[in-house]
KEMIRO-726731 format. One record per residue (C-alpha): residue in one letter; x, y, z; residue number from 1. Coordinates in Angstrom, 1 decimal. Example, Ala and Ser with C-alpha at 12.3 -4.5 7.8 and 13.67 -1.06 7.14 Angstrom:
BEGIN
pt residu: a; x: 12.3; y: -4.5; z: 7.8; num: 1
pt residu: s; x: 13.7; y: -1.1; z: 7.1; num: 2
REM end
This chain:
BEGIN
pt residu: x; x: 98.5; y: -81.9; z: 59.7; num: 1
pt residu: x; x: 95.8; y: -83.5; z: 62.2; num: 2
pt residu: x; x: 97.2; y: -86.9; z: 61.5; num: 3
pt residu: x; x: 100.7; y: -85.7; z: 62.0; num: 4
pt residu: x; x: 99.3; y: -84.0; z: 65.5; num: 5
pt residu: x; x: 97.3; y: -87.6; z: 66.7; num: 6
pt residu: x; x: 100.9; y: -89.1; z: 65.7; num: 7
pt residu: x; x: 102.3; y: -87.5; z: 68.8; num: 8
pt residu: x; x: 99.5; y: -88.1; z: 71.0; num: 9
pt residu: x; x: 99.7; y: -91.6; z: 70.6; num: 10
pt residu: x; x: 103.5; y: -92.2; z: 71.2; num: 11
pt residu: x; x: 103.1; y: -89.5; z: 73.9; num: 12
pt residu: x; x: 99.7; y: -91.1; z: 75.8; num: 13
pt residu: x; x: 101.1; y: -93.3; z: 78.8; num: 14
pt residu: x; x: 99.7; y: -95.2; z: 81.4; num: 15
pt residu: x; x: 101.2; y: -97.5; z: 84.1; num: 16
pt residu: x; x: 100.2; y: -100.5; z: 86.7; num: 17
pt residu: x; x: 99.4; y: -99.9; z: 90.2; num: 18
pt residu: x; x: 102.5; y: -97.9; z: 92.8; num: 19
pt residu: x; x: 104.1; y: -100.8; z: 94.3; num: 20
pt residu: x; x: 103.5; y: -101.4; z: 98.2; num: 21
pt residu: x; x: 107.3; y: -102.7; z: 98.6; num: 22
pt residu: x; x: 109.1; y: -99.5; z: 98.5; num: 23
pt residu: x; x: 110.6; y: -99.5; z: 95.1; num: 24
pt residu: x; x: 109.8; y: -96.8; z: 92.5; num: 25
pt residu: x; x: 106.9; y: -96.8; z: 90.3; num: 26
pt residu: x; x: 106.8; y: -97.7; z: 87.1; num: 27
pt residu: x; x: 105.2; y: -95.7; z: 84.6; num: 28
pt residu: x; x: 103.6; y: -97.4; z: 81.9; num: 29
pt residu: x; x: 101.4; y: -100.9; z: 82.2; num: 30
pt residu: x; x: 103.2; y: -104.1; z: 82.1; num: 31
pt residu: x; x: 100.2; y: -106.8; z: 82.3; num: 32
pt residu: x; x: 98.3; y: -107.9; z: 79.3; num: 33
pt residu: x; x: 95.1; y: -106.5; z: 78.3; num: 34
pt residu: x; x: 96.0; y: -103.4; z: 80.5; num: 35
pt residu: x; x: 93.6; y: -100.6; z: 78.8; num: 36
pt residu: x; x: 93.3; y: -96.8; z: 79.0; num: 37
pt residu: x; x: 91.1; y: -94.3; z: 77.0; num: 38
pt residu: x; x: 92.0; y: -90.8; z: 76.4; num: 39
pt residu: x; x: 90.3; y: -88.3; z: 75.5; num: 40
pt residu: x; x: 91.8; y: -85.7; z: 72.3; num: 41
pt residu: x; x: 90.9; y: -82.0; z: 71.9; num: 42
pt residu: x; x: 92.4; y: -80.8; z: 68.6; num: 43
pt residu: x; x: 91.0; y: -77.5; z: 68.2; num: 44
pt residu: x; x: 87.1; y: -77.9; z: 68.1; num: 45
pt residu: x; x: 87.3; y: -81.6; z: 67.6; num: 46
pt residu: x; x: 87.4; y: -84.6; z: 70.2; num: 47
pt residu: x; x: 88.9; y: -87.9; z: 69.4; num: 48
pt residu: x; x: 89.0; y: -91.0; z: 72.0; num: 49
pt residu: x; x: 92.5; y: -92.8; z: 71.7; num: 50
pt residu: x; x: 91.9; y: -96.6; z: 73.0; num: 51
pt residu: x; x: 95.7; y: -98.1; z: 74.0; num: 52
pt residu: x; x: 95.8; y: -101.3; z: 74.8; num: 53
pt residu: x; x: 98.8; y: -103.7; z: 76.2; num: 54
pt residu: x; x: 99.1; y: -106.8; z: 73.6; num: 55
pt residu: x; x: 102.2; y: -108.5; z: 74.6; num: 56
pt residu: x; x: 104.8; y: -108.3; z: 77.3; num: 57
pt residu: x; x: 108.5; y: -109.7; z: 77.8; num: 58
pt residu: x; x: 110.5; y: -109.4; z: 80.6; num: 59
pt residu: x; x: 114.3; y: -109.7; z: 81.0; num: 60
pt residu: x; x: 116.7; y: -108.8; z: 84.0; num: 61
pt residu: x; x: 113.7; y: -106.6; z: 85.3; num: 62
pt residu: x; x: 113.3; y: -104.9; z: 81.8; num: 63
pt residu: x; x: 109.6; y: -105.0; z: 80.4; num: 64
pt residu: x; x: 109.1; y: -104.5; z: 76.5; num: 65
pt residu: x; x: 105.7; y: -103.8; z: 76.2; num: 66
pt residu: x; x: 103.8; y: -103.9; z: 72.6; num: 67
pt residu: x; x: 100.7; y: -101.4; z: 72.7; num: 68
pt residu: x; x: 98.0; y: -101.4; z: 70.1; num: 69
pt residu: x; x: 96.0; y: -98.4; z: 69.5; num: 70
pt residu: x; x: 92.8; y: -97.4; z: 67.8; num: 71
pt residu: x; x: 91.0; y: -94.7; z: 67.7; num: 72
pt residu: x; x: 87.3; y: -93.3; z: 65.9; num: 73
pt residu: x; x: 89.0; y: -91.2; z: 63.7; num: 74
pt residu: x; x: 88.9; y: -93.3; z: 60.8; num: 75
pt residu: x; x: 91.7; y: -95.6; z: 61.2; num: 76
pt residu: x; x: 91.2; y: -99.3; z: 60.5; num: 77
pt residu: x; x: 94.3; y: -101.1; z: 61.6; num: 78
pt residu: x; x: 95.4; y: -100.6; z: 64.9; num: 79
pt residu: x; x: 99.2; y: -98.5; z: 65.3; num: 80
pt residu: x; x: 102.0; y: -100.9; z: 67.4; num: 81
pt residu: x; x: 104.3; y: -99.2; z: 69.4; num: 82
pt residu: x; x: 107.1; y: -101.1; z: 71.6; num: 83
pt residu: x; x: 108.3; y: -99.4; z: 74.9; num: 84
pt residu: x; x: 110.9; y: -100.8; z: 77.6; num: 85
pt residu: x; x: 110.0; y: -100.0; z: 80.9; num: 86
pt residu: x; x: 112.1; y: -100.3; z: 83.8; num: 87
pt residu: x; x: 112.8; y: -98.8; z: 87.4; num: 88
pt residu: x; x: 114.9; y: -96.1; z: 85.6; num: 89
pt residu: x; x: 111.9; y: -94.8; z: 83.2; num: 90
pt residu: x; x: 110.0; y: -95.5; z: 80.5; num: 91
pt residu: x; x: 111.6; y: -95.5; z: 76.7; num: 92
pt residu: x; x: 110.0; y: -96.0; z: 73.5; num: 93
pt residu: x; x: 112.2; y: -98.0; z: 71.2; num: 94
pt residu: x; x: 110.1; y: -98.9; z: 68.0; num: 95
pt residu: x; x: 110.6; y: -96.4; z: 64.9; num: 96
pt residu: x; x: 113.4; y: -95.1; z: 65.9; num: 97
pt residu: x; x: 115.7; y: -96.3; z: 63.2; num: 98
pt residu: x; x: 116.2; y: -92.8; z: 61.4; num: 99
pt residu: x; x: 116.1; y: -91.0; z: 65.0; num: 100
pt residu: x; x: 119.3; y: -91.9; z: 66.9; num: 101
pt residu: x; x: 117.8; y: -94.7; z: 68.7; num: 102
pt residu: x; x: 115.3; y: -95.2; z: 71.4; num: 103
pt residu: x; x: 113.6; y: -92.2; z: 73.0; num: 104
pt residu: x; x: 113.4; y: -91.8; z: 76.8; num: 105
pt residu: x; x: 110.3; y: -90.2; z: 77.8; num: 106
pt residu: x; x: 110.6; y: -90.6; z: 81.3; num: 107
pt residu: x; x: 113.8; y: -90.8; z: 83.6; num: 108
pt residu: x; x: 113.0; y: -91.7; z: 87.8; num: 109
pt residu: x; x: 114.8; y: -90.2; z: 89.6; num: 110
pt residu: x; x: 115.9; y: -87.3; z: 88.0; num: 111
pt residu: x; x: 115.7; y: -84.0; z: 89.2; num: 112
pt residu: x; x: 114.2; y: -80.6; z: 88.6; num: 113
pt residu: x; x: 115.5; y: -78.7; z: 85.4; num: 114
pt residu: x; x: 117.4; y: -82.1; z: 84.5; num: 115
pt residu: x; x: 117.4; y: -81.9; z: 80.3; num: 116
pt residu: x; x: 118.0; y: -84.6; z: 77.6; num: 117
pt residu: x; x: 118.1; y: -84.1; z: 73.8; num: 118
pt residu: x; x: 117.3; y: -86.4; z: 71.1; num: 119
pt residu: x; x: 116.5; y: -86.3; z: 67.4; num: 120
pt residu: x; x: 113.0; y: -86.9; z: 66.8; num: 121
pt residu: x; x: 110.9; y: -87.1; z: 63.3; num: 122
pt residu: x; x: 108.0; y: -84.5; z: 63.1; num: 123
pt residu: x; x: 105.6; y: -84.3; z: 59.9; num: 124
pt residu: x; x: 106.7; y: -85.7; z: 56.6; num: 125
pt residu: x; x: 109.6; y: -87.7; z: 58.1; num: 126
pt residu: x; x: 111.6; y: -84.4; z: 59.1; num: 127
pt residu: x; x: 114.1; y: -84.7; z: 61.8; num: 128
pt residu: x; x: 114.8; y: -81.8; z: 64.4; num: 129
pt residu: x; x: 116.0; y: -81.7; z: 67.8; num: 130
pt residu: x; x: 113.3; y: -82.2; z: 71.4; num: 131
pt residu: x; x: 114.7; y: -81.0; z: 74.2; num: 132
pt residu: x; x: 113.0; y: -83.0; z: 77.4; num: 133
pt residu: x; x: 113.4; y: -80.7; z: 80.9; num: 134
pt residu: x; x: 111.9; y: -82.3; z: 84.2; num: 135
pt residu: x; x: 109.8; y: -79.7; z: 85.9; num: 136
pt residu: x; x: 107.9; y: -80.0; z: 89.8; num: 137
pt residu: x; x: 105.1; y: -82.0; z: 91.0; num: 138
pt residu: x; x: 101.8; y: -80.4; z: 90.4; num: 139
pt residu: x; x: 98.4; y: -81.5; z: 91.1; num: 140
pt residu: x; x: 96.9; y: -82.4; z: 87.9; num: 141
pt residu: x; x: 92.4; y: -82.9; z: 87.7; num: 142
pt residu: x; x: 91.4; y: -85.0; z: 84.6; num: 143
pt residu: x; x: 88.3; y: -86.9; z: 84.0; num: 144
pt residu: x; x: 89.8; y: -90.1; z: 85.4; num: 145
pt residu: x; x: 90.8; y: -88.1; z: 88.9; num: 146
pt residu: x; x: 93.2; y: -85.5; z: 90.8; num: 147
pt residu: x; x: 96.7; y: -86.5; z: 90.5; num: 148
pt residu: x; x: 100.0; y: -85.3; z: 92.0; num: 149
pt residu: x; x: 102.3; y: -85.7; z: 88.5; num: 150
pt residu: x; x: 105.7; y: -84.8; z: 87.4; num: 151
pt residu: x; x: 106.0; y: -82.8; z: 84.7; num: 152
pt residu: x; x: 108.0; y: -82.8; z: 81.6; num: 153
pt residu: x; x: 108.2; y: -80.1; z: 79.2; num: 154
pt residu: x; x: 109.4; y: -80.5; z: 75.9; num: 155
pt residu: x; x: 110.7; y: -77.8; z: 73.3; num: 156
pt residu: x; x: 110.6; y: -79.7; z: 70.0; num: 157
pt residu: x; x: 112.6; y: -77.6; z: 67.3; num: 158
pt residu: x; x: 112.2; y: -78.3; z: 63.3; num: 159
pt residu: x; x: 114.0; y: -76.1; z: 60.7; num: 160
pt residu: x; x: 110.3; y: -74.0; z: 59.8; num: 161
pt residu: x; x: 109.0; y: -74.3; z: 63.3; num: 162
pt residu: x; x: 108.8; y: -75.1; z: 67.0; num: 163
pt residu: x; x: 106.5; y: -77.4; z: 68.8; num: 164
pt residu: x; x: 106.0; y: -76.9; z: 72.9; num: 165
pt residu: x; x: 104.6; y: -79.5; z: 75.0; num: 166
pt residu: x; x: 104.2; y: -80.5; z: 78.6; num: 167
pt residu: x; x: 103.4; y: -84.1; z: 79.7; num: 168
pt residu: x; x: 102.3; y: -84.7; z: 83.3; num: 169
pt residu: x; x: 103.1; y: -88.4; z: 85.0; num: 170
pt residu: x; x: 101.7; y: -89.4; z: 88.0; num: 171
pt residu: x; x: 103.5; y: -92.4; z: 90.1; num: 172
pt residu: x; x: 101.4; y: -95.9; z: 89.7; num: 173
pt residu: x; x: 99.2; y: -94.1; z: 86.9; num: 174
pt residu: x; x: 101.9; y: -92.8; z: 83.9; num: 175
pt residu: x; x: 100.5; y: -89.9; z: 81.7; num: 176
pt residu: x; x: 97.6; y: -88.5; z: 82.9; num: 177
pt residu: x; x: 97.8; y: -85.2; z: 80.8; num: 178
pt residu: x; x: 98.9; y: -83.8; z: 77.4; num: 179
pt residu: x; x: 99.7; y: -80.7; z: 76.1; num: 180
pt residu: x; x: 101.3; y: -79.2; z: 73.3; num: 181
pt residu: x; x: 101.0; y: -76.0; z: 70.7; num: 182
pt residu: x; x: 102.4; y: -75.1; z: 66.9; num: 183
pt residu: x; x: 102.1; y: -71.5; z: 66.5; num: 184
pt residu: x; x: 97.9; y: -71.3; z: 66.9; num: 185
pt residu: x; x: 97.5; y: -75.2; z: 66.6; num: 186
pt residu: x; x: 96.7; y: -76.1; z: 70.0; num: 187
pt residu: x; x: 96.1; y: -80.0; z: 71.7; num: 188
pt residu: x; x: 95.2; y: -81.3; z: 74.6; num: 189
pt residu: x; x: 95.1; y: -84.9; z: 76.2; num: 190
pt residu: x; x: 93.5; y: -86.0; z: 78.7; num: 191
pt residu: x; x: 93.0; y: -89.4; z: 81.0; num: 192
pt residu: x; x: 89.3; y: -90.8; z: 80.9; num: 193
pt residu: x; x: 90.1; y: -94.2; z: 82.2; num: 194
pt residu: x; x: 92.7; y: -97.0; z: 83.5; num: 195
pt residu: x; x: 91.8; y: -100.8; z: 83.7; num: 196
pt residu: x; x: 93.8; y: -103.2; z: 84.4; num: 197
pt residu: x; x: 94.2; y: -106.4; z: 82.6; num: 198
pt residu: x; x: 93.8; y: -109.6; z: 84.1; num: 199
pt residu: x; x: 97.2; y: -111.6; z: 85.7; num: 200
REM end
C-alpha cells in the first residue's frame, strides 16, 4: 500500500523554473538540467523525503521533453525515471502510459475554473480506473518553501473497489507546492521544502 501511494506522489510532485519576465505564460515544470526540488511526504505517521532532479532536457517547437530522476529515503536503491512534456499549454506525463490510453495531462494552463478532463490511470496492481481532473480557484498556500498563490486542481480517481480523492496546488513559476490524497482512512500530504535551480 505504501509503495503504491509513494508512486502516486512521485508522479504528482512537480516544480518549475522561475516565472518568465516577457509576459508569456509560466512553465509549470523545470526545464533546466540539474533543477532539483525536495518534497516532504507524510503517510500516516511516516515521513519520507523525495528528491527529484532534472536529468535531461530536449526542446522542439516550443515543447520541452524533460526526464526526471527521483530518489527517496525509504530504501529505494535505483532512481526512478519519469518523462514529461512541458510547454506554455501545460504539463503532461508521457512515460509509463502505454496501458493507460496515452499521455496524462497534469496541468492545463489557461483552463477556467470548473473545467474538467477525464483520463485512464493505473492504480495498485496495474488496475485501470478513471481519473477526473477539475480546475479550481487560486488559493494562498503556505509550505516550508514559502507562501504561494496557487491554482487548485482536484482529482477523483475511481477504481472498481475504491475511490481516491486528490488535491494539488500549482503556483506560477514554482509548479506543485502541495499535494493531498485520501483513500478511505489512508491520508497523505506532500509539501515543497525547497527548489534549487540548475546551471544554465
